[in-house]
Z-matrix of the N, CA and C atoms (Angstrom, degrees):
N
C 1 1.453
C 2 1.514 1 109.17
N 3 1.325 2 116.56 1 133.16
C 4 1.448 3 121.93 2 -176.89
C 5 1.530 4 109.22 3 -96.65
N 6 1.320 5 117.36 4 106.12
C 7 1.443 6 121.71 5 -175.61
C 8 1.514 7 113.82 6 -82.07
N 9 1.325 8 118.09 7 -22.34
C 10 1.452 9 120.94 8 -172.09
C 11 1.523 10 114.19 9 -104.96
N 12 1.323 11 119.73 10 5.24
C 13 1.457 12 120.93 11 177.95
C 14 1.509 13 113.57 12 77.26
N 15 1.286 14 118.96 13 20.59
C 16 1.473 15 121.69 14 177.50
C 17 1.512 16 111.28 15 126.01
N 18 1.311 17 114.07 16 158.49
C 19 1.457 18 120.18 17 -179.29
C 20 1.523 19 112.11 18 -70.12
N 21 1.339 20 117.23 19 -23.07
C 22 1.459 21 118.43 20 -179.22
C 23 1.520 22 111.32 21 -61.81
N 24 1.337 23 115.63 22 -40.35
C 25 1.462 24 120.86 23 179.11
C 26 1.526 25 110.26 24 -63.12
N 27 1.326 26 116.44 25 -45.24
C 28 1.455 27 121.59 26 -179.98
C 29 1.532 28 109.87 27 -65.45
N 30 1.340 29 116.55 28 -42.17
C 31 1.459 30 120.28 29 179.43
C 32 1.520 31 111.20 30 -62.50
N 33 1.302 32 116.58 31 -40.41
C 34 1.452 33 120.38 32 179.11
C 35 1.524 34 110.69 33 -66.99
N 36 1.342 35 117.00 34 -41.56
C 37 1.455 36 121.15 35 -177.18
C 38 1.527 37 111.64 36 -71.67
N 39 1.329 38 116.15 37 -41.06
C 40 1.458 39 119.83 38 -174.50
C 41 1.527 40 113.32 39 -90.30
N 42 1.317 41 116.66 40 -21.50
C 43 1.455 42 122.10 41 175.40
C 44 1.508 43 114.73 42 53.05
N 45 1.307 44 117.03 43 -101.99
C 46 1.462 45 121.51 44 -170.94
C 47 1.537 46 113.24 45 -77.86
N 48 1.305 47 119.84 46 -4.02
C 49 1.460 48 120.37 47 179.86
C 50 1.534 49 112.16 48 -75.25
N 51 1.324 50 117.36 49 -19.85
C 52 1.462 51 120.88 50 176.54
C 53 1.525 52 109.51 51 -86.01
N 54 1.324 53 117.15 52 153.25
C 55 1.453 54 118.01 53 173.30
C 56 1.533 55 110.02 54 -59.21
N 57 1.327 56 115.98 55 140.24
C 58 1.457 57 119.95 56 -173.54
C 59 1.517 58 114.29 57 -57.90
N 60 1.322 59 117.81 58 -37.11
C 61 1.464 60 120.43 59 179.83
C 62 1.536 61 110.85 60 -63.81
N 63 1.315 62 116.92 61 -44.10
C 64 1.459 63 121.23 62 179.87
C 65 1.523 64 110.47 63 -67.10
N 66 1.319 65 117.52 64 -39.28
C 67 1.455 66 121.95 65 178.99
C 68 1.531 67 110.30 66 -63.33
N 69 1.348 68 117.14 67 -42.83
C 70 1.466 69 120.98 68 178.54
C 71 1.530 70 110.47 69 -63.05
N 72 1.322 71 116.18 70 -39.54
C 73 1.467 72 120.06 71 179.35
C 74 1.535 73 110.32 72 -64.11
N 75 1.333 74 117.63 73 -42.86
C 76 1.457 75 120.95 74 178.34
C 77 1.535 76 111.32 75 -65.89
N 78 1.322 77 117.39 76 -38.95
C 79 1.452 78 121.52 77 178.76
C 80 1.531 79 111.11 78 -64.66
N 81 1.339 80 116.73 79 -36.82
C 82 1.454 81 120.96 80 -179.52
C 83 1.527 82 110.94 81 -64.61
N 84 1.323 83 116.75 82 -35.40
C 85 1.454 84 121.06 83 -178.02
C 86 1.538 85 113.71 84 -92.30
N 87 1.309 86 117.32 85 -3.97
C 88 1.446 87 120.32 86 -179.43
C 89 1.518 88 109.88 87 -63.88
N 90 1.305 89 117.88 88 131.38
C 91 1.455 90 121.82 89 -177.98
C 92 1.505 91 112.99 90 92.41
N 93 1.317 92 119.52 91 -12.69
C 94 1.460 93 122.90 92 176.39
C 95 1.521 94 108.86 93 -91.72
N 96 1.304 95 116.76 94 81.14
C 97 1.442 96 120.59 95 -179.72
C 98 1.517 97 109.59 96 -125.55
N 99 1.289 98 115.73 97 158.91
C 100 1.455 99 121.30 98 -177.73
C 101 1.526 100 109.65 99 -78.03
N 102 1.317 101 116.11 100 131.81
C 103 1.450 102 121.98 101 179.17
C 104 1.513 103 108.48 102 -113.37
N 105 1.334 104 116.84 103 123.32
C 106 1.452 105 120.52 104 -179.93
C 107 1.513 106 112.53 105 -83.17
N 108 1.317 107 118.34 106 -25.37
C 109 1.462 108 122.88 107 -179.64
C 110 1.522 109 109.08 108 -127.42
N 111 1.341 110 117.75 109 88.56
C 112 1.467 111 120.29 110 -173.79
C 113 1.529 112 113.51 111 -63.17
N 114 1.337 113 117.66 112 -36.98
C 115 1.479 114 119.55 113 -179.45
C 116 1.521 115 109.71 114 -71.83
N 117 1.326 116 117.48 115 -40.02
C 118 1.463 117 120.39 116 175.33
C 119 1.512 118 111.29 117 -60.60
N 120 1.337 119 116.45 118 -40.91
C 121 1.468 120 121.33 119 177.41
C 122 1.520 121 110.43 120 -62.49
N 123 1.326 122 117.63 121 -44.97
C 124 1.470 123 121.39 122 179.68
C 125 1.526 124 110.87 123 -61.77
N 126 1.324 125 116.82 124 -47.57
C 127 1.467 126 120.37 125 -179.02
C 128 1.534 127 111.17 126 -63.82
N 129 1.322 128 116.85 127 -36.06
C 130 1.467 129 120.68 128 177.44
C 131 1.518 130 110.61 129 -66.36
N 132 1.314 131 117.35 130 -41.75
C 133 1.468 132 120.58 131 178.12
C 134 1.531 133 110.82 132 -61.79
N 135 1.338 134 116.52 133 -41.63
C 136 1.470 135 120.59 134 179.26
C 137 1.526 136 109.78 135 -65.87
N 138 1.337 137 116.84 136 -45.13
C 139 1.469 138 121.21 137 179.87
C 140 1.530 139 110.87 138 -60.80
N 141 1.331 140 117.29 139 -44.49
C 142 1.452 141 121.45 140 179.76
C 143 1.522 142 111.53 141 -63.60
N 144 1.323 143 117.39 142 -40.82
C 145 1.459 144 121.05 143 178.30
C 146 1.523 145 110.62 144 -64.80
N 147 1.330 146 116.88 145 -40.04
C 148 1.468 147 120.21 146 179.26
C 149 1.535 148 110.81 147 -67.89
N 150 1.317 149 117.65 148 -40.70
C 151 1.464 150 120.77 149 179.05
C 152 1.516 151 112.07 150 -66.49
N 153 1.335 152 117.03 151 -33.16
C 154 1.464 153 121.54 152 179.14
C 155 1.525 154 112.15 153 -85.81
N 156 1.331 155 116.00 154 0.05
C 157 1.465 156 123.10 155 -177.04
C 158 1.532 157 111.73 156 56.73
N 159 1.343 158 115.04 157 36.42
C 160 1.450 159 121.04 158 175.65
C 161 1.522 160 109.29 159 -78.64
N 162 1.298 161 116.03 160 147.21
C 163 1.448 162 119.88 161 178.38
C 164 1.527 163 110.80 162 -81.25
N 165 1.320 164 117.13 163 -32.07
C 166 1.463 165 121.26 164 -175.22
C 167 1.535 166 110.92 165 -127.25
N 168 1.328 167 113.28 166 160.44
C 169 1.466 168 121.42 167 172.82
C 170 1.524 169 106.73 168 -149.42
N 171 1.326 170 117.04 169 161.34
C 172 1.453 171 120.26 170 178.64
C 173 1.521 172 109.09 171 -136.48
N 174 1.325 173 114.58 172 157.75
C 175 1.444 174 121.76 173 -178.63
C 176 1.524 175 108.56 174 -152.67
N 177 1.336 176 117.78 175 151.46
C 178 1.463 177 118.55 176 174.96
C 179 1.526 178 111.27 177 -61.51
N 180 1.328 179 116.39 178 150.81
C 181 1.465 180 121.52 179 -175.16
C 182 1.522 181 112.10 180 -80.86
N 183 1.317 182 115.90 181 139.04
C 184 1.462 183 124.30 182 163.99
C 185 1.530 184 106.54 183 -156.05
N 186 1.316 185 116.43 184 157.05
C 187 1.467 186 119.83 185 -179.14
C 188 1.531 187 110.96 186 -63.50
N 189 1.327 188 116.57 187 -37.24
C 190 1.457 189 119.60 188 -179.16
C 191 1.531 190 110.57 189 -66.69
N 192 1.325 191 117.09 190 -43.56
C 193 1.470 192 120.33 191 177.65
C 194 1.520 193 110.67 192 -62.04
N 195 1.320 194 115.54 193 -39.77
C 196 1.459 195 119.30 194 178.27
C 197 1.537 196 110.93 195 -62.95
N 198 1.334 197 116.72 196 -38.49
C 199 1.462 198 120.75 197 176.69
C 200 1.522 199 112.27 198 -63.81
N 201 1.321 200 116.58 199 -41.79
C 202 1.463 201 120.68 200 178.32
C 203 1.527 202 110.19 201 -64.05
N 204 1.325 203 117.34 202 -42.70
C 205 1.470 204 120.94 203 178.57
C 206 1.516 205 111.59 204 -64.78
N 207 1.348 206 117.15 205 -35.96
C 208 1.461 207 120.46 206 177.67
C 209 1.524 208 110.30 207 -63.23
N 210 1.325 209 117.50 208 -39.96
C 211 1.477 210 120.91 209 177.42
C 212 1.519 211 110.31 210 -65.12
N 213 1.336 212 117.02 211 -44.36
C 214 1.469 213 120.37 212 -179.73
C 215 1.536 214 111.30 213 -64.09
N 216 1.310 215 117.04 214 -35.88
C 217 1.470 216 120.09 215 177.90
C 218 1.529 217 109.69 216 -69.89
N 219 1.325 218 116.57 217 -43.76
C 220 1.466 219 121.03 218 179.63
C 221 1.518 220 111.97 219 -60.55
N 222 1.339 221 116.53 220 -35.44
C 223 1.455 222 121.23 221 -178.67
C 224 1.532 223 112.71 222 -86.24
N 225 1.344 224 118.23 223 -4.71
C 226 1.453 225 121.58 224 175.31
C 227 1.523 226 115.71 225 92.54
N 228 1.317 227 118.29 226 8.08
C 229 1.458 228 121.30 227 179.07
C 230 1.525 229 112.40 228 -82.80
N 231 1.329 230 117.46 229 -23.64
C 232 1.466 231 122.75 230 175.72
C 233 1.524 232 108.53 231 -119.20
N 234 1.324 233 115.79 232 141.13
C 235 1.466 234 119.71 233 176.23
C 236 1.528 235 109.23 234 -76.09
N 237 1.330 236 116.91 235 -39.75
C 238 1.470 237 120.57 236 -177.97
C 239 1.521 238 108.85 237 -168.23
N 240 1.330 239 114.91 238 162.90
C 241 1.464 240 120.94 239 171.10
C 242 1.525 241 106.72 240 -152.87
N 243 1.329 242 114.84 241 153.88
C 244 1.467 243 119.62 242 177.73
C 245 1.518 244 109.10 243 -151.84
N 246 1.328 245 114.90 244 156.92
C 247 1.460 246 121.55 245 178.81
C 248 1.523 247 107.66 246 -95.18
N 249 1.319 248 115.54 247 126.22
C 250 1.465 249 122.19 248 175.23
C 251 1.523 250 108.22 249 -126.04
N 252 1.317 251 116.16 250 102.14
C 253 1.461 252 119.92 251 -176.16
C 254 1.510 253 110.70 252 66.69
N 255 1.310 254 116.66 253 -123.26
C 256 1.465 255 121.78 254 177.53
C 257 1.517 256 111.90 255 -100.70
N 258 1.315 257 117.44 256 20.62
C 259 1.458 258 122.64 257 -178.77
C 260 1.521 259 111.10 258 -122.41
N 261 1.311 260 116.46 259 148.51
C 262 1.457 261 122.77 260 170.15
C 263 1.520 262 107.25 261 -106.11
N 264 1.323 263 116.28 262 120.43
C 265 1.457 264 121.89 263 177.63
C 266 1.520 265 107.79 264 -100.02
N 267 1.323 266 117.75 265 124.42
C 268 1.449 267 120.60 266 -179.12
C 269 1.513 268 110.90 267 -120.58
N 270 1.334 269 115.85 268 146.32
C 271 1.446 270 123.24 269 178.18
C 272 1.521 271 106.93 270 -115.50
N 273 1.332 272 116.54 271 118.39
C 274 1.455 273 121.26 272 -178.51
C 275 1.515 274 111.17 273 -73.34
N 276 1.316 275 116.17 274 148.03
C 277 1.457 276 122.14 275 178.15
C 278 1.529 277 109.24 276 -86.74
N 279 1.307 278 116.49 277 138.98
C 280 1.462 279 122.74 278 -179.96
C 281 1.518 280 110.17 279 -125.73
N 282 1.322 281 116.22 280 147.97
C 283 1.460 282 122.58 281 173.44
C 284 1.522 283 107.27 282 -135.57
N 285 1.312 284 117.82 283 122.82
C 286 1.461 285 123.61 284 -179.28
C 287 1.532 286 111.42 285 54.47
N 288 1.333 287 115.77 286 45.61
C 289 1.466 288 124.85 287 177.73
C 290 1.529 289 114.34 288 63.88
N 291 1.319 290 117.07 289 17.76
C 292 1.458 291 121.96 290 175.85
C 293 1.510 292 109.47 291 -124.00
N 294 1.337 293 117.20 292 140.43
C 295 1.464 294 118.46 293 178.77
C 296 1.527 295 110.55 294 -66.39
N 297 1.313 296 116.22 295 141.66
C 298 1.462 297 121.61 296 179.05
C 299 1.528 298 109.73 297 -66.66
N 300 1.321 299 117.10 298 -33.59
C 301 1.470 300 120.70 299 178.51
C 302 1.520 301 108.55 300 -78.24
N 303 1.335 302 115.50 301 117.38
C 304 1.467 303 118.86 302 177.99
C 305 1.523 304 111.66 303 -107.65
N 306 1.331 305 117.07 304 -17.43
C 307 1.447 306 120.01 305 179.03
C 308 1.516 307 111.94 306 -159.30
N 309 1.329 308 114.71 307 151.90
C 310 1.475 309 121.83 308 -178.43
C 311 1.528 310 107.09 309 -142.46
N 312 1.323 311 116.07 310 141.01
C 313 1.464 312 119.91 311 176.10
C 314 1.516 313 108.89 312 -138.59
N 315 1.321 314 115.82 313 129.62
C 316 1.458 315 121.49 314 174.07
C 317 1.528 316 106.73 315 -84.90
N 318 1.340 317 117.52 316 125.03
C 319 1.456 318 120.76 317 -175.57
C 320 1.527 319 110.22 318 -99.79
N 321 1.324 320 117.08 319 -62.75
C 322 1.456 321 121.88 320 -177.17
C 323 1.525 322 108.95 321 -85.17
N 324 1.311 323 115.67 322 131.47
C 325 1.474 324 121.07 323 -178.34
C 326 1.522 325 108.77 324 -123.15
N 327 1.327 326 118.60 325 162.30
C 328 1.456 327 119.50 326 -179.50
C 329 1.530 328 113.75 327 -57.41
N 330 1.310 329 118.13 328 -33.66
C 331 1.457 330 120.83 329 -179.52
C 332 1.523 331 113.94 330 -84.61
N 333 1.344 332 117.95 331 -15.55
C 334 1.444 333 121.79 332 -178.23
C 335 1.528 334 109.17 333 -149.98
N 336 1.311 335 115.46 334 94.20
C 337 1.460 336 120.79 335 178.42
C 338 1.526 337 109.08 336 -78.91
N 339 1.330 338 116.78 337 138.77
C 340 1.456 339 122.17 338 -179.56
C 341 1.529 340 108.61 339 -113.33
N 342 1.332 341 116.22 340 118.28
C 343 1.469 342 122.40 341 179.04
C 344 1.517 343 108.39 342 -115.29
N 345 1.329 344 116.90 343 140.20
C 346 1.458 345 122.44 344 179.54
C 347 1.525 346 110.39 345 -137.47
N 348 1.343 347 115.12 346 148.40
C 349 1.460 348 121.60 347 171.13
C 350 1.526 349 108.63 348 -73.10
N 351 1.326 350 116.69 349 164.38
C 352 1.460 351 119.67 350 -178.02
C 353 1.533 352 111.87 351 -60.69
N 354 1.328 353 117.36 352 -32.62
C 355 1.466 354 121.26 353 -179.57
C 356 1.543 355 112.22 354 -76.47
N 357 1.321 356 117.41 355 -16.25
C 358 1.461 357 121.37 356 -175.71
C 359 1.541 358 113.55 357 -110.98
N 360 1.326 359 117.14 358 12.42
C 361 1.471 360 120.26 359 178.90
C 362 1.515 361 110.50 360 -65.83
N 363 1.348 362 118.46 361 133.65
C 364 1.468 363 120.56 362 -178.24
C 365 1.522 364 112.70 363 -66.56
N 366 1.344 365 114.86 364 145.69
C 367 1.462 366 122.15 365 175.52
C 368 1.522 367 107.99 366 -117.27
N 369 1.324 368 117.58 367 97.67
C 370 1.482 369 119.41 368 -178.03
C 371 1.523 370 111.33 369 -60.79
N 372 1.317 371 115.85 370 137.25
C 373 1.471 372 124.25 371 -179.57
C 374 1.528 373 112.18 372 51.45
N 375 1.314 374 116.04 373 41.26
C 376 1.454 375 121.32 374 176.26
C 377 1.513 376 114.06 375 67.04
N 378 1.311 377 118.07 376 25.63
C 379 1.464 378 121.93 377 177.56
C 380 1.503 379 114.70 378 106.17
N 381 1.356 380 117.90 379 -2.86
C 382 1.464 381 119.93 380 178.38
C 383 1.518 382 110.17 381 -73.90
N 384 1.331 383 117.49 382 -39.24
C 385 1.461 384 121.68 383 178.69
C 386 1.515 385 111.03 384 -93.83
N 387 1.332 386 115.48 385 -173.40
C 388 1.470 387 120.75 386 178.91
C 389 1.518 388 110.59 387 -128.38
N 390 1.323 389 114.25 388 153.96
C 391 1.465 390 121.24 389 168.43
C 392 1.507 391 106.23 390 -104.32
N 393 1.311 392 116.51 391 144.54
C 394 1.464 393 121.93 392 177.02
C 395 1.519 394 106.15 393 -103.35
N 396 1.337 395 115.58 394 123.04
C 397 1.447 396 121.96 395 -172.18
C 398 1.525 397 109.99 396 -122.49
N 399 1.327 398 116.22 397 134.17
C 400 1.465 399 121.38 398 174.02
C 401 1.527 400 107.17 399 -96.68
N 402 1.333 401 116.51 400 112.36
C 403 1.462 402 122.43 401 -177.14
C 404 1.527 403 109.65 402 -112.57
N 405 1.302 404 115.69 403 178.25
C 406 1.459 405 120.14 404 176.80
C 407 1.526 406 111.40 405 -69.25
N 408 1.322 407 117.72 406 -16.61
C 409 1.469 408 122.22 407 177.34
C 410 1.522 409 112.53 408 -101.51
N 411 1.315 410 117.23 409 14.00
C 412 1.469 411 121.05 410 178.51
C 413 1.509 412 111.99 411 111.46
N 414 1.324 413 115.24 412 -176.08
C 415 1.466 414 121.54 413 -179.17
C 416 1.535 415 108.23 414 -87.29
N 417 1.332 416 115.52 415 131.53
C 418 1.465 417 120.38 416 -178.46
C 419 1.519 418 110.32 417 -152.42
N 420 1.335 419 115.34 418 170.99
C 421 1.465 420 120.43 419 178.04
C 422 1.519 421 109.71 420 -78.18
N 423 1.339 422 116.25 421 164.40
C 424 1.450 423 119.97 422 -179.74
C 425 1.526 424 112.06 423 -63.71
N 426 1.318 425 117.83 424 -33.49
C 427 1.471 426 121.76 425 178.90
C 428 1.525 427 111.12 426 -63.32
N 429 1.324 428 115.49 427 -47.23
C 430 1.455 429 120.51 428 -179.50
C 431 1.531 430 110.99 429 -67.03
N 432 1.331 431 117.41 430 -39.54
C 433 1.467 432 121.58 431 179.03
C 434 1.521 433 110.74 432 -64.39
N 435 1.330 434 116.41 433 -42.23
C 436 1.467 435 120.17 434 179.36
C 437 1.530 436 110.37 435 -66.25
N 438 1.329 437 116.32 436 -39.06
C 439 1.469 438 121.20 437 178.25
C 440 1.526 439 111.19 438 -61.07
N 441 1.327 440 116.90 439 -38.95
C 442 1.467 441 122.36 440 179.56
C 443 1.520 442 112.48 441 -85.60
N 444 1.342 443 117.22 442 -7.57
C 445 1.469 444 120.96 443 -179.25
C 446 1.511 445 113.25 444 73.37
N 447 1.327 446 116.37 445 31.93
C 448 1.466 447 121.19 446 -178.28
C 449 1.523 448 111.07 447 -110.45
N 450 1.304 449 116.10 448 139.44
C 451 1.448 450 122.40 449 171.37
C 452 1.511 451 108.06 450 -108.39
N 453 1.310 452 116.79 451 -178.45
C 454 1.467 453 119.48 452 178.71
C 455 1.514 454 111.42 453 166.14
N 456 1.317 455 115.16 454 -162.25
C 457 1.459 456 121.36 455 -179.42
C 458 1.534 457 109.80 456 -82.47
N 459 1.322 458 116.29 457 125.43
C 460 1.458 459 121.23 458 177.88
C 461 1.525 460 107.47 459 -83.56
N 462 1.334 461 115.71 460 109.45
C 463 1.460 462 121.16 461 -176.17
C 464 1.524 463 112.12 462 -79.14
N 465 1.328 464 116.80 463 -43.21
C 466 1.453 465 119.82 464 -177.97
C 467 1.509 466 111.16 465 -172.54
N 468 1.327 467 115.02 466 175.64
C 469 1.461 468 121.90 467 177.32
C 470 1.524 469 110.03 468 -129.41
N 471 1.322 470 115.50 469 143.93
C 472 1.464 471 121.71 470 179.65
C 473 1.520 472 107.58 471 -134.21
N 474 1.332 473 116.49 472 136.81
C 475 1.453 474 121.06 473 175.43
C 476 1.501 475 110.70 474 -144.30
């Protein structure tokens, strides 16, 4: 029975008590875990970075994550992002030493996909925030999707 949730936790806690070769191997694989909801993971990383007042955050690369980051940059929630190897490095936008992102919500999940028509797309905080929508024309904000008359899967909301 594994009481600690994996050897990585024990290796981190005990540090030098493990043989150095085994510790190095565990450190190399730390952070390489399977993610069932990549967009939820991305939004959580952004939310955590904003709450910690971090300037940067990183996430594993995928085209969908890159599309979500492009929407966030276009809407002014991210200052910049770039792909470095298999990672996406993002720089959060700040105004008056506070992160512009004050809240994030994952809407569509692997077990329950949420689809909406263009007229029914959610408007977070009465239109102050944005919804991120995956449409047949790509990933875009709710404003852009409504302008084009497109509905789709609501991935998340940011305000």
